[in-house]
C-alpha positions in Angstrom: 0.1 0.1 0.0 2.9 2.4 0.7 3.8 2.3 -3.1 0.2 2.3 -4.2 -0.8 5.5 -2.4 1.5 7.9 -4.2 0.5 6.5 -7.6 -3.1 6.7 -6.6 -2.6 10.5 -5.5 -0.8 11.1 -8.7 -3.6 9.7 -10.8 -6.3 11.6 -9.0 -4.2 14.9 -9.5 -4.1 14.2 -12.9 -7.8 13.5 -13.2 -8.6 16.6 -11.1 -6.1 18.8 -13.3 -7.9 17.5 -16.5 -11.3 18.3 -15.1 -10.2 21.8 -14.3 -8.9 22.4 -17.6 -12.0 21.2 -19.1 -14.0 23.4 -17.1 -11.7 26.6 -17.8 -12.0 25.8 -21.4 -16.0 25.3 -21.4 -16.1 28.6 -19.3 -13.9 30.3 -22.1 -16.1 29.0 -24.8 -19.2 29.8 -23.1 -18.0 33.3 -22.4 -17.0 33.8 -26.2 -20.6 32.5 -27.1 -22.2 35.1 -24.6 -20.1 37.8 -26.2 -21.4 37.0 -29.6 -24.8 35.1 -29.7 -24.9 35.2 -33.4 -21.8 33.0 -33.6 -23.5 30.5 -31.4 -26.7 30.6 -33.6 -25.2 30.4 -36.9 -21.4 30.1 -37.0 -21.1 26.2 -36.7 -23.9 25.5 -39.0 -22.9 23.6 -42.3 -22.9 25.1 -45.7 -24.2 23.6 -49.0 -21.9 24.2 -51.8 -22.2 23.1 -55.3 -19.2 21.6 -57.1 -19.1 21.4 -61.0 -16.4 18.7 -61.8 -16.3 18.6 -65.5 -19.9 19.1 -66.0 -21.0 16.7 -63.2 -22.6 18.8 -60.4 -22.8 17.6 -57.0 -23.9 19.4 -53.8 -21.6 18.8 -50.7 -22.2 19.7 -47.2 -19.0 21.6 -46.0 -18.6 21.8 -42.2 -14.9 23.2 -41.6 -11.7 24.4 -43.1 -8.5 22.6 -41.5 -5.0 22.6 -42.6 -5.7 24.0 -46.1 -8.4 21.6 -46.9 -12.3 21.9 -47.0 -13.9 19.4 -44.8 -17.2 17.9 -46.1 -19.5 15.7 -44.3 -20.4 12.4 -46.4 -24.2 12.0 -47.3 -26.0 10.5 -44.2 -23.4 11.8 -41.7 -21.4 8.6 -41.9 -18.1 10.3 -42.0 -16.1 13.2 -43.4 -13.8 13.8 -46.5 -11.1 16.6 -46.8 -10.7 18.3 -50.1 -7.3 20.2 -50.9 -7.9 23.7 -51.9 -6.5 25.7 -54.6 -7.5 28.7 -56.8 -8.5 26.2 -59.6 -10.6 24.2 -57.3 -12.5 27.0 -55.8 -13.5 28.2 -59.2 -15.5 24.9 -59.3 -17.6 25.9 -56.3 -20.8 27.7 -56.1 -23.2 29.0 -53.5 -26.8 29.1 -53.9 -29.1 32.0 -52.8 -26.4 34.5 -52.6 -28.1 37.5 -54.3 -27.0 40.5 -52.4 -29.0 43.1 -54.2 -31.6 43.7 -51.5 -29.1 43.9 -49.0 -27.0 46.3 -50.9 -30.1 48.4 -51.2 -30.7 48.5 -47.5 -27.0 49.4 -46.8 -27.3 52.3 -49.4 -30.3 53.6 -47.6 -28.5 53.1 -44.3 -30.9 50.6 -42.9 -28.1 48.9 -41.2 -30.3 47.0 -38.8 -32.3 45.5 -41.5 -29.4 44.5 -43.7 -27.6 43.1 -40.7 -30.6 40.9 -40.0 -30.4 39.6 -43.4 -26.5 39.2 -43.6 -26.0 37.4 -40.3 -27.6 34.2 -41.3 -25.8 34.1 -44.5 -22.5 35.2 -43.6 -21.8 33.7 -40.1 -21.8 30.1 -41.4 -19.1 31.1 -43.9 -16.8 32.9 -41.5 -14.8 29.5 -40.7 -14.0 29.3 -44.4 -12.4 32.6 -44.4 -8.7 31.2 -45.5 -10.3 29.8 -48.8 -8.7 31.4 -51.7 -10.0 35.0 -52.9 -11.4 33.1 -56.3 -14.3 31.9 -54.4 -15.8 35.8 -54.4 -19.2 34.1 -53.6 -18.1 33.1 -50.2 -16.2 36.1 -49.2 -18.5 38.9 -50.4 -21.1 38.2 -47.5 -18.4 38.3 -45.0 -16.7 41.3 -46.0 -20.1 43.0 -46.4 -21.1 41.9 -42.8 -17.8 43.5 -41.4 -18.2 46.6 -43.4 -21.8 46.9 -42.2 -21.2 46.5 -38.6 -18.4 49.0 -38.6 -20.7 51.4 -40.5 -23.4 50.7 -37.9 -20.9 51.2 -34.9 -21.3 47.5 -33.9 -17.8 47.5 -33.2 -17.6 44.7 -30.5 -19.3 42.3 -33.0 -17.1 43.2 -35.7 -14.0 42.6 -33.4 -15.4 39.2 -32.1 -15.5 38.2 -35.9 -12.0 39.5 -36.6 -10.7 37.6 -33.6 -12.0 34.3 -35.1 -9.9 34.7 -38.4 -6.3 34.0 -39.1 -5.5 37.1 -40.9 -2.0 36.2 -41.8 -3.3 33.1 -43.9 -6.3 35.0 -45.5 -6.7 37.6 -48.2 -5.2 41.0 -47.5 -8.8 42.4 -47.9 -9.6 41.1 -44.3 -6.6 43.0 -43.0 -8.2 46.0 -44.5 -11.3 45.5 -42.6 -9.4 44.8 -39.2 -7.4 48.3 -39.9 -10.9 50.0 -40.8 -12.3 48.9 -37.3 -9.0 49.9 -35.7 -9.5 53.3 -37.0 -13.1 53.4 -36.1 -12.0 52.6 -32.5 -9.4 55.4 -32.7 -12.0 58.0 -33.8 -14.2 56.9 -31.1 -11.5 57.4 -28.5 -11.6 53.6 -27.6 -7.8 53.3 -27.5 -7.7 50.1 -25.6 -9.8 48.2 -28.2 -7.7 49.8 -31.1 -4.6 48.4 -29.3 -6.2 45.0 -29.1 -6.7 45.1 -32.8 -3.4 46.0 -33.8 -2.2 42.6 -32.3 -4.3 40.7 -35.0 -3.0 42.9 -38.1 0.0 40.9 -39.8 2.9 42.8 -41.5 5.0 40.2 -42.6 5.4 39.2 -46.4 2.5 40.4 -48.6 1.0 42.1 -45.5 3.7 44.5 -45.1 1.4 47.1 -46.8 -0.2 47.2 -43.5 2.8 48.8 -41.8 1.9 52.3 -42.8 -1.5 52.0 -41.2 -0.1 50.6 -37.8 2.5 53.3 -37.8 -0.3 55.8 -38.1 -2.4 54.1 -35.3 0.7 54.2 -33.1 1.0 57.8 -33.4 -2.5 58.1 -32.2 -1.8 55.5 -29.3 1.3 57.4 -28.1 -0.6 60.8 -28.2 -3.4 59.0 -26.1 -0.6 58.0 -23.6 -1.0 54.2 -24.5 2.9 53.7 -24.5 2.9 50.1 -23.4 0.5 49.3 -26.3 2.7 51.0 -28.9 6.0 49.3 -27.6 5.2 45.8 -28.8 3.9 47.4 -32.0 6.8 49.0 -33.0 9.1 45.9 -31.9 6.8 43.7 -34.3 7.3 46.3 -37.3 11.1 46.8 -36.7 11.7 43.0 -37.0 10.2 42.9 -40.7 10.7 46.5 -42.3 13.3 47.1 -44.8 16.9 48.3 -43.7 16.2 51.8 -44.9 13.3 52.2 -42.6 14.9 50.5 -39.4 16.4 53.7 -37.8 13.1 55.6 -38.1 11.2 52.6 -36.3 14.0 52.1 -33.8 13.8 56.0 -32.9 10.0 55.5 -32.3 10.5 52.4 -30.2 13.1 54.2 -28.2 11.1 57.2 -27.8 8.1 55.2 -26.7 10.2 53.7 -24.0 11.2 56.8 -22.8 7.6 58.2 -22.5 6.8 55.0 -20.7 9.5 55.8 -18.1 11.4 52.7 -19.3 14.7 55.2 -19.8 17.2 52.4 -18.9 15.9 50.2 -21.8 15.8 53.3 -24.2 19.2 54.6 -23.4 21.3 51.8 -24.9 19.3 52.1 -28.0 19.5 56.0 -28.2 23.3 55.8 -27.7 23.6 53.1 -30.3 22.1 55.2 -33.1 24.2 57.7 -35.2 23.2 61.0 -35.1 21.9 62.2 -38.6 23.2 65.2 -40.4 21.3 68.3 -39.8 19.8 68.3 -43.3 18.5 64.8 -43.1 14.8 64.3 -42.2 15.6 62.1 -39.2 17.7 64.8 -37.6 14.7 66.5 -36.1 13.2 63.1 -35.0 16.5 62.3 -33.2 16.5 65.6 -31.4 13.0 64.8 -30.2 14.3 61.5 -29.1 17.1 63.2 -27.0 14.9 66.1 -25.9 12.2 63.8 -24.6 14.7 61.7 -22.6 16.0 64.9 -20.9 12.4 66.1 -20.3 11.6 62.7 -18.6 14.6 63.2 -16.5 13.5 66.6 -15.4 16.1 68.5 -17.2 13.8 70.8 -18.9 16.3 73.5 -20.0 18.5 70.7 -21.7 15.2 69.2 -23.1 14.1 72.7 -24.7 17.7 73.2 -26.3 17.5 69.9 -27.9 13.9 70.0 -29.0 14.5 73.6 -30.2 17.5 72.5 -32.3 15.4 69.9 -33.9 12.5 72.0 -34.6 14.5 74.7 -36.5 15.7 71.9 -38.9 12.0 70.3 -39.3 9.6 70.9 -42.0 6.0 71.5 -41.1 5.0 68.5 -42.9 7.0 66.0 -40.6 4.5 64.0 -38.5 6.3 64.5 -35.2 6.4 68.3 -35.5 3.0 68.8 -33.5 4.5 66.3 -30.8 7.8 68.3 -30.7 5.9 71.5 -30.4 3.8 70.2 -27.5 6.8 69.3 -25.6 8.7 72.8 -26.4 5.6 74.4 -25.1 5.6 72.3 -21.7 9.1 73.1 -21.2 8.4 76.8 -21.5 5.3 76.3 -19.1 7.5 74.6 -16.6 10.0 77.5 -16.6 6.9 79.7 -16.1 7.4 81.5 -19.3 3.5 81.2 -20.0 3.5 83.5 -22.8 5.8 81.4 -24.8 4.2 78.3 -23.9 0.6 80.0 -24.9 2.0 80.9 -28.4 3.5 77.5 -29.2 0.4 75.5 -28.1 -1.8 77.9 -29.9 0.5 77.2 -33.0 -0.3 73.5 -32.7 -4.1 74.2 -32.5 -4.1 76.5 -35.6 -1.7 74.7 -37.8 -2.4 71.0 -36.9 -6.2 71.0 -35.9 -6.3 67.1 -37.0 -3.4 66.1 -34.8 -4.2 64.2 -31.6 -1.7 66.7 -30.1 -4.0 69.6 -30.9 -6.4 68.4 -28.4 -3.5 67.9 -25.7 -2.5 71.6 -26.4 -6.1 72.8 -26.1 -6.4 71.2 -22.8 -3.0 72.5 -21.6 -4.0 76.2 -22.9 -7.1 75.9 -20.7 -4.8 75.4 -17.6 -2.7 78.5 -18.3 -3.3 81.6 -16.2 -5.2 84.0 -18.7 -3.0 87.0 -19.9 -4.7 89.4 -17.7 -4.3 87.2 -14.7 -0.7 86.7 -15.4 -0.1 90.5 -15.4 -1.9 90.8 -12.1 0.3 88.1 -10.5 
């Protein structure tokens, strides 16, 4: 018995652990289904697809897509077969009853609720096949129309749930475009946490490198909103795959975000390893922004102002980081109690860069400065 008891306990522990794991998985699935009841109702439904094989037409019941193959259920439910997928193969497939004209008219008239009621039963069963090659347009059109309509109707959480069920780096670039549209919609609404979550799903390697520009723009907005920890892994992801001529640019933004996140010890080796660009180069002003922001974070506002000003005088107004640089210059003035100079700089941001997220920051800071007449009285 002395030898059997440890084995018995080990067996029981394994069984309990397995039960806990199953319970945890069940809870996770239940939570996901509660989040999106339409997936529960429609998402796992099979799809009837006709295949024209040299004139012989057969209707197959497709239930899944696994390892690059469509999985079809045999007649009578006695088993399954897997069909390898290629561009030529999907051109032999056809969905019935996919006329979208009524739905498109509803969308055009902004009757989004009515359109979604028609779209959901059609599109949700197709989502599990989103990796099928683009040639099967009948399959992809309802899914993408559903995503577009959800974004227009501001049903962002449902659209996000659908995208979370997709493997974007194995699907058409058009699904990445929908994810980017949703990310930008979240940013426009000021939901920066949700936007940051979407960035994690957007691929950037290989053919998806076209997504990099949109992610950099999103990073600018997230950084302006103070979401530095969300931006850092985003820049790290981009740095790993961008061409060499862009690496210094991304390294500077990564180091800058580390500085803003008060991770100066991590940023300093990166900053010191960079070669200072020549004053006539575009990246010179960005480099000075990086150096100046480090001094700013250290509380050395005089040094920061000197570095930032040197970068600003070499910058062109079209550079994306100029509003950010001006904001820090204004803040350095404010901290040295030169309120007039701070007011002038922040006002310049509001007037010249009204669409920049830093214009709102500047406007808020202007509201906290003493009024000019108050300053004179003081």
